[in-house]
C-alpha positions as CSV (number, residue, x, y, z in Angstrom):
1,X,107.0,59.1,69.2
2,X,108.1,58.3,72.8
3,X,107.7,54.6,72.0
4,X,109.9,54.8,68.9
5,X,112.5,56.8,70.9
6,X,112.6,54.2,73.6
7,X,112.9,51.4,71.0
8,X,115.7,53.1,69.2
9,X,117.5,54.0,72.4
10,X,117.3,50.5,73.8
11,X,118.6,49.0,70.5
12,X,121.3,51.5,69.8
13,X,122.6,52.7,73.2
14,X,125.5,50.3,73.1
15,X,126.5,51.3,69.6
16,X,129.1,53.9,68.8
17,X,127.4,56.8,67.2
18,X,128.7,59.9,65.5
19,X,126.5,62.1,67.6
20,X,123.3,64.1,67.2
21,X,122.4,66.1,64.1
22,X,120.7,69.4,64.4
23,X,117.1,70.0,63.1
24,X,118.6,72.5,60.7
25,X,120.9,69.9,59.2
26,X,118.0,67.4,58.9
27,X,115.8,70.1,57.2
28,X,118.6,71.0,54.8
29,X,119.1,67.3,53.8
30,X,115.3,66.9,53.3
31,X,115.2,70.0,51.2
32,X,118.1,68.9,49.0
33,X,116.5,65.6,48.4
34,X,113.0,66.9,48.0
35,X,111.7,64.4,50.6
36,X,110.4,64.3,54.2
37,X,112.1,61.6,56.2
38,X,109.9,59.4,58.4
39,X,109.5,60.6,62.0
40,X,111.5,57.6,63.3
41,X,114.4,58.3,61.0
42,X,114.4,62.0,61.9
43,X,114.5,60.9,65.6
44,X,117.5,58.6,64.8
45,X,119.3,61.4,63.2
46,X,118.6,63.8,66.0
47,X,119.7,61.4,68.7
48,X,122.5,59.3,67.0
49,X,123.5,60.9,63.7
50,X,124.7,57.6,62.3
51,X,126.0,54.3,63.6
52,X,128.4,52.0,61.8
53,X,125.6,49.8,60.4
54,X,123.1,52.6,59.6
55,X,123.7,55.6,57.5
56,X,122.9,59.1,58.8
57,X,124.2,62.6,58.4
58,X,127.7,62.6,59.9
59,X,130.2,65.4,59.8
60,X,133.3,64.6,57.7
61,X,135.6,62.9,60.2
62,X,138.6,60.7,60.8
63,X,137.9,57.0,61.2
64,X,135.6,55.5,61.9
65,X,134.1,56.6,58.6
66,X,130.4,56.9,59.3
67,X,128.0,55.9,56.5
68,X,126.5,59.0,54.9
69,X,122.9,58.9,53.8
70,X,122.9,62.1,51.9
71,X,126.0,61.5,49.7
72,X,125.1,57.8,49.2
73,X,121.5,58.7,48.1
74,X,122.7,61.3,45.7
75,X,125.2,58.8,44.2
76,X,122.5,56.2,43.8
77,X,120.2,58.8,42.2
78,X,122.9,59.7,39.6
79,X,122.8,56.1,38.5
80,X,119.1,55.7,38.8
81,X,119.7,52.8,41.1
82,X,117.3,53.2,44.0
83,X,113.6,52.9,44.7
84,X,111.5,56.0,44.0
85,X,111.2,58.5,46.9
86,X,113.7,56.7,49.1
87,X,117.0,57.3,50.9
88,X,120.0,54.9,51.3
89,X,120.3,53.6,54.9
90,X,122.5,50.5,54.9
91,X,124.1,47.6,53.0
92,X,124.8,44.0,53.8
93,X,128.4,44.4,52.6
94,X,127.8,42.4,49.4
95,X,125.1,43.0,46.7
96,X,122.2,44.2,48.8
97,X,121.5,47.8,49.9
98,X,118.6,49.0,52.0
99,X,116.5,52.1,51.3
100,X,113.9,53.9,53.4
101,X,110.8,55.0,51.7
102,X,110.0,58.7,52.4
103,X,107.1,61.1,51.6
104,X,107.2,64.2,49.5
105,X,104.3,65.8,51.5
106,X,103.4,63.9,54.7
107,X,105.6,64.4,57.8
108,X,103.9,61.6,59.6
109,X,104.5,58.9,56.9
110,X,106.5,55.9,58.2
111,X,107.8,54.2,55.1
112,X,109.0,50.7,54.8
113,X,112.6,49.6,54.1
114,X,113.2,48.2,50.7
115,X,116.0,45.6,50.1
116,X,117.5,46.4,46.7
117,X,119.9,44.2,44.7
118,X,120.7,42.7,41.4
119,X,118.3,39.8,41.9
120,X,115.4,42.0,43.0
121,X,113.2,43.3,40.2
122,X,111.9,46.4,41.9
123,X,113.1,45.5,45.4
124,X,111.4,43.7,48.2
125,X,110.1,45.0,51.5
126,X,112.6,44.2,54.2
127,X,110.8,45.9,57.1
128,X,107.6,47.8,57.7
129,X,109.3,50.8,59.3
130,X,112.7,52.2,60.1
131,X,112.4,51.1,63.8
132,X,111.6,47.5,62.8
133,X,114.5,47.5,60.4
134,X,116.8,48.6,63.2
135,X,115.5,45.9,65.4
136,X,115.9,43.2,62.7
137,X,119.2,44.4,61.5
138,X,120.9,44.5,64.9
139,X,119.5,41.0,65.8
140,X,121.5,39.4,62.9
């Protein structure tokens, strides 16, 4: 996990973040969604909370308005518009959204990131893990 922490820190240290999220808040979100977030995403939440390009668990705030993973995931669920066992983490600002695969039982599961849009029948794998998604996303 130290390697993932170093990768995320080196990639995100220059980004404005909403601040760390407590383990209790992370546990509550996982419980509400019935999912266990991948270790790398839990680490991101604990250290950064959210950044402008990647959704997390921000406190309601004044601008900037941080992307909210929990509320967005619940909205997508109401419309049955997301991959199974996943959470919303980002958008390209047009038709594509990105969802992180999670587990229902395995706290060590590092799920891939699925690109989901109108032209994707079932989505396509965008990255093999959350950390690789962050690296690719910020290199754009």
